[in-house]
Steps between C-alpha positions, in 0.01 A plus 500: 500500500157405362587194290694188586669470158692186403771487235448172313671354192810698589815536288797390714824697486749332732830642623759313702761729650876454512519157337854566375800704608608698196875528441723652231576158356133446416461853363803457276376159387161643405675762285727246331222340295475625143203736483280680253250786515131434444242772573751785520875555487528536878353158582738209457387138514729201499485318168505182703144437621609202710761662725402286799632197312849648536683305770646823639145593605410169665480655846270775368282240327475303824382810687235574237380139483474483880289817502291360216426184700388714792278704268346184353407381847396823671326688217401252229464183709594278204411131528633279220720747318773757553642814341814461291715791390499530121662827391739713706690815405683804628351845448730801535344847481709812460409867532229588247347155502163368612294185467170565320186317604525133405430146616665161452331260252545122525561516873294436815688691769781748432748646740784742556804478723631849566878525487563873479253783567630858506341742742142604413477228232374209705141459378295294257155597370212259437202580276158338480138601443322514839282193547209721596513663154572185300488620142584817309385751760697792645371676810693766691475415873478748782768298681703205373485170689565130438164460327504789248870538412635396160867521599702422809863577581705271724838568656777241501856479632823347379495129576119480486312260275150566368247261340195603297260347245666517159188640331498805728620818328789676669750777433799687642521878513743719307851450631734797547768372737872499424508144630354192333188311601565126476231233525493126438163416346348157449190320375348172610257238375310211651675163513287200599129421497221750440135417558381152597322189373167587663431707189693493171742768617821313584810614318858396572773749408878471514705816475834475323750772587 
């Protein structure tokens, strides 16, 4: 190795494993919400975009909020503010479905809690222009690494929770299992004080959910 190369200004993707024991009661509850299709007929999303306000999901909400507090402290190191869950929904994908590349507007950090993942369908893809090529440049590398890649695939397991910046594009591959893929997705926003009074940057926000 010739160079001592440092990865700075990194994009954090954080997974916490086995935060919840998944049971049939939760699976059936996730499927009981009225749903609709959005990007294709095999992707169903709950029409209720605030499912975590349902009292039957209080224990799930507590698990997510606890993980969110840990993320705030360990990754973001927030001082005078916190992350509050805004939207939350169930996503159910059937055979023939996929999730095209997208991001989550009006959110700071987004996350997924994985409830059901059929065999060989336990990944999520992230997409971003390599920092080294910032701009509209495409170069075919000899070998892909963390510095020149424009996509990255991560594996997850049932009961895992994942956090990522909401602006980061992500997707899910074509789904051809006879079983369903069920995920609880959520968005967050800052609640509290941003900036400070040293410069005219202070802003106080209160999130209503």
